C-alpha positions in Angstrom: 121.9 143.3 89.4 123.9 140.3 88.1 122.3 137.0 87.3 122.6 134.6 90.2 123.2 130.9 90.1 120.5 128.8 91.6 122.4 128.2 94.8 123.1 131.9 95.2 119.5 132.8 94.6 118.4 130.3 97.2 120.6 131.6 100.0 119.9 135.2 99.1 116.2 134.5 99.6 116.9 132.7 102.9 119.1 135.6 104.2 116.9 138.4 102.9 119.5 139.7 100.4 118.5 141.0 97.0 117.7 138.4 94.3 117.7 138.9 90.5 114.3 137.1 90.3 112.0 135.0 92.5 113.6 131.6 93.2 111.5 128.6 92.1 111.5 125.3 94.1 109.6 122.4 92.5 110.4 120.1 95.5 112.3 117.8 93.2 115.1 116.0 95.0 118.2 115.1 93.1 118.3 111.5 94.4 115.3 109.3 94.7 113.2 109.2 97.9 110.3 106.8 98.6 107.6 109.4 98.9 108.2 111.1 95.5 108.3 109.8 92.0 111.9 109.3 90.6 112.1 112.6 88.6 115.5 111.7 87.1 114.2 108.4 85.5 110.4 108.6 85.2 109.6 109.7 81.7 106.7 111.8 83.0 109.2 114.1 84.7 112.6 113.8 83.0 112.2 116.8 80.6 111.0 119.0 83.5 113.8 117.7 85.7 116.3 118.7 83.1 114.8 122.2 82.8 114.7 122.5 86.6 118.5 122.1 86.8 118.8 125.3 84.8 116.0 127.5 86.2 115.0 126.2 89.6 116.5 125.8 93.1 117.0 122.1 94.0 117.0 121.0 97.7 118.2 117.4 97.7 116.0 116.2 100.6 117.4 113.2 102.4 116.4 111.2 105.5 118.6 109.5 108.0 116.7 107.0 110.2 117.4 105.9 113.7 115.3 103.4 115.6 112.9 104.9 118.2 113.3 102.5 121.0 116.2 101.1 123.0 117.5 97.6 122.1 115.6 96.0 125.0 112.4 96.8 123.3 111.8 94.0 120.8 110.1 94.6 117.5 108.5 91.9 115.3 106.9 92.4 111.9 104.9 89.7 110.1 102.4 89.1 107.4 99.9 86.3 107.9 96.6 85.0 106.6 93.8 84.9 109.2 90.2 83.9 108.3 90.5 85.3 104.8 92.3 88.5 105.8 95.9 89.3 104.9 97.3 90.8 108.1 100.4 93.0 108.3 101.3 93.1 112.0 103.9 95.0 114.0 104.5 94.2 117.6 106.6 96.0 120.2 107.3 94.3 123.5 109.1 95.1 126.7 108.9 93.4 130.1 105.6 91.7 129.4 103.9 94.8 127.9 103.0 94.9 124.2 101.8 97.3 121.6 100.4 96.0 118.3 99.6 97.7 115.0 97.7 95.9 112.2 96.6 96.5 108.7 94.0 93.9 107.6 93.1 93.5 103.9 90.3 91.4 102.4 89.3 92.2 98.8 88.6 95.9 98.8 88.2 96.0 102.6 91.0 97.6 104.7 90.9 97.8 108.5 93.7 99.6 110.3 94.5 99.3 114.0 97.0 101.9 115.1 99.8 101.1 117.6 98.3 103.6 120.1 94.5 103.5 120.3 93.8 104.3 124.0 95.2 106.1 126.9 96.3 102.7 128.3 98.4 102.2 125.1 100.0 105.6 125.8 100.8 104.4 129.3 102.5 101.3 127.8 104.5 103.5 125.4 105.7 105.6 128.3 107.0 102.4 130.0 109.2 101.6 126.9 112.8 103.0 127.0 113.6 105.2 124.0 116.8 105.2 122.1 118.5 108.1 123.8 122.1 106.7 124.1 124.4 109.0 122.0 126.9 106.3 121.2 124.2 103.9 120.0 122.6 106.6 117.9 125.9 107.6 116.4 126.6 104.0 115.6 123.3 103.7 113.6 124.0 106.9 111.8 127.6 105.8 110.9 126.2 102.8 109.0 124.2 105.2 106.8 126.9 107.8 106.4 128.9 106.3 103.4 125.8 106.2 101.2 124.8 109.7 102.3 128.3 111.0 101.6 128.3 109.4 98.1 125.0 111.2 97.3 126.4 114.5 98.7 129.4 114.2 96.5 127.2 113.4 93.5 124.9 116.4 94.0 126.0 119.4 91.9 126.2 122.1 94.5 125.4 124.9 92.1 121.8 123.5 91.8 121.0 124.4 95.4 121.8 122.5 98.6 121.6 119.2 100.5 118.6 119.2 102.8 118.2 116.9 105.8 114.7 115.9 107.1 115.5 114.4 110.5 112.0 114.5 112.0 110.7 116.1 115.2 109.6 114.6 118.5 105.9 114.7 117.7 106.2 112.6 114.5 106.2 109.1 116.0 103.3 109.9 118.3 101.1 111.4 115.5 101.8 108.6 113.0 101.3 105.8 115.6 98.0 107.1 117.1 94.3 107.0 116.3 93.8 110.6 115.7 90.5 110.9 117.6 92.2 109.7 120.7 95.3 111.8 120.0 93.2 114.9 120.0 91.5 113.9 123.3 94.9 113.4 124.9 95.6 117.1 124.5 92.8 117.7 127.0 92.7 114.5 129.1 96.4 113.6 129.6 98.5 116.4 128.2 101.3 115.8 130.8 101.8 112.2 129.6 102.2 113.4 126.0 104.7 116.1 127.1 106.7 113.4 129.0 107.0 111.4 125.8 107.9 114.4 123.8 110.6 115.4 126.2 112.1 111.9 126.0 111.8 111.9 122.2 113.6 115.2 122.1 116.6 113.7 123.8 116.9 111.3 120.8 116.4 114.2 118.3 119.1 116.3 119.9 121.7 113.5 119.4 120.6 113.1 115.7 120.8 116.8 114.9 124.0 117.3 116.7 125.7 114.4 114.9 124.7 115.8 111.5 125.5 119.4 112.3 128.9 118.5 113.7 129.8 116.7 110.5 128.5 119.5 108.2 126.2 117.1 106.4 123.8 119.6 105.0 123.3 123.3 104.5 119.5 123.2 105.0 117.3 121.4 107.5 113.6 120.7 106.8 111.2 120.4 109.8 107.8 118.9 109.0 106.3 118.3 112.5 104.4 121.5 113.0 101.3 120.4 111.1 101.0 117.3 113.1 99.7 119.0 116.3 97.9 122.1 115.2 94.4 123.6 114.9 91.7 122.4 114.3 93.0 118.9 115.5 94.3 120.4 118.7 94.1 123.8 120.2 96.6 126.7 119.7 97.6 126.2 123.3 98.5 122.6 122.6 100.4 123.6 119.5 102.5 125.9 121.7 103.3 123.1 124.0 103.7 120.1 121.7 105.4 121.9 118.8 106.9 125.3 119.5 109.5 124.7 122.2 111.0 121.6 120.5 111.1 123.2 117.0 112.6 126.4 118.5 115.4 124.4 120.1 116.1 122.4 117.0 116.1 125.5 114.8 118.4 127.1 117.3 120.9 124.2 117.0 120.8 124.5 113.2 121.4 128.2 113.3 124.2 127.8 115.9 126.1 125.8 113.2 125.5 128.4 110.5 122.9 126.4 108.7 119.4 127.2 107.4 116.0 125.9 108.6 112.8 125.6 106.5 109.5 124.6 108.2 106.7 122.8 106.4 103.0 123.3 107.3 99.7 122.5 105.5 96.4 123.8 106.8 94.9 126.5 109.0 97.9 128.6 109.8 96.7 132.2 110.1 96.1 132.3 113.9 99.3 130.5 114.8 101.6 132.2 112.3 103.2 134.4 115.0 104.4 131.2 116.6 106.5 130.4 113.6 108.3 133.6 114.2 108.9 132.4 117.7 110.3 129.1 116.4 112.6 131.2 114.1 113.0 129.3 110.9 114.4 131.1 107.8 111.5 130.1 105.6 108.1 128.5 105.8 106.4 126.2 103.2 103.5 126.7 102.5 100.8 129.4 102.9 97.3 128.3 101.7 94.5 130.6 101.0 90.8 129.6 101.4 89.2 127.2 100.7 92.2 124.9 101.3 93.7 127.0 104.1 92.7 130.2 105.9 95.5 132.6 105.1 96.4 134.6 102.0 99.9 135.7 101.2 98.9 139.3 101.9 97.6 138.3 105.4 100.7 136.2 106.0 103.2 139.0 105.1 101.3 141.4 107.3 102.3 139.1 110.2 105.8 138.0 109.2 107.1 141.1 107.3 110.6 140.4 106.3 111.5 138.2 109.2 110.9 135.0 107.3 110.7 133.9 103.6 107.4 132.3 102.6 107.4 129.4 100.1 104.5 128.5 97.8 101.9 128.3 96.7 100.5 126.7 93.6 98.1 124.0 94.8 99.3 120.6 93.6 95.8 119.7 92.3 95.8 122.8 90.1 98.3 121.0 87.8 95.5 118.6 87.0 92.5 121.0 87.1 93.8 124.1 85.2 94.6 124.7 81.6 98.1 126.0 80.8 96.7 129.5 80.4 94.9 129.2 83.8 98.1 127.9 85.4 100.1 130.8 84.0 97.5 133.2 85.4 97.7 131.5 88.9 101.5 131.8 88.9 101.3 135.5 87.9 98.7 136.1 90.6 101.1 134.8 93.3 104.0 136.8 91.9 101.9 140.0 91.8 100.6 139.5 95.3 104.1 138.9 96.7 106.0 141.4 94.6 108.8 142.9 96.7 108.4 140.3 99.4 110.6 137.4 100.5 109.0 134.7 98.3 110.2 131.4 96.9 107.7 130.1 94.4 106.7 126.5 94.7 103.9 124.0 94.5 102.2 122.9 97.7 103.4 119.3 97.4 106.1 117.3 95.7 105.9 115.0 92.7 104.3 112.0 94.3 102.4 110.6 91.3 104.2 108.0 89.3 102.1 108.6 86.1 100.9 111.9 84.7 98.3 111.7 82.0 99.4 113.3 78.7 96.1 115.2 78.5 
């Protein structure tokens, strides 16, 4: 068949059409994001970034942020010195109720207090009104739109596609909670968590619909599934806290003719059928033992051709393996997945600012 451009190769893989060769995605965005090294300017990456423009798919991952709470919930952040500790504090308050998160540092000591540490904190959270007003959400997004549209215009479309990571309802809860307590909530107060997730989903719908109606991206990246999954919580909890919300958001994406990729690290084998229920076009990443519990062979036995699988060269292997060993690891993945719907990629993006030369 003819040689495809990178963008053509990407969408052929996402639509289960023939490809001239396996697409490669290095997780390099075109524009800088805070959680990755700046691959365009960092000398550790620039040569590889230039090569990636020729040989790899580029998904220009961007984030649009909207505040979680309604305006009547006040938020204060401060950094103070207390008894030799440097304290970074965030306080949320509404009608006499408060939630406080702190990070305390003294020398090499670090003590973290999460915003949500107890069921009582969860009750306070449920008393706070969330930001679910469509006009207010649209107004916040409008302030970010000019910068986003400039980046969209700068991105050479033939490299791949703009990709929006807009979050999922579970994200705030996971990142704000002490995880031991979070896991217990799935047993002790599941209905309270579902009440919060339902309200957070109202906010998410407005954000997704705004972006989809304005044709802002061709691909949407959903990263919430790993935040409420075994062994942290049960498969039954995964099917309550993750599946219905992701399924609806992916349905919205598809209703507008766009593509959805889900991200998941960890023990996926026994919940992999649930990803078919959610219905994304592709899933990143499948991890074999000892890191995960599912080989590509096992995964493809479950998903067949209903979903493209993305992966999986472990990020740590770039440090641990020789060039010859790395080449063998790549060939092993290609051999195992030959004839399947595969996009070759590392398990994580380029987050290290400095890469040793040897």
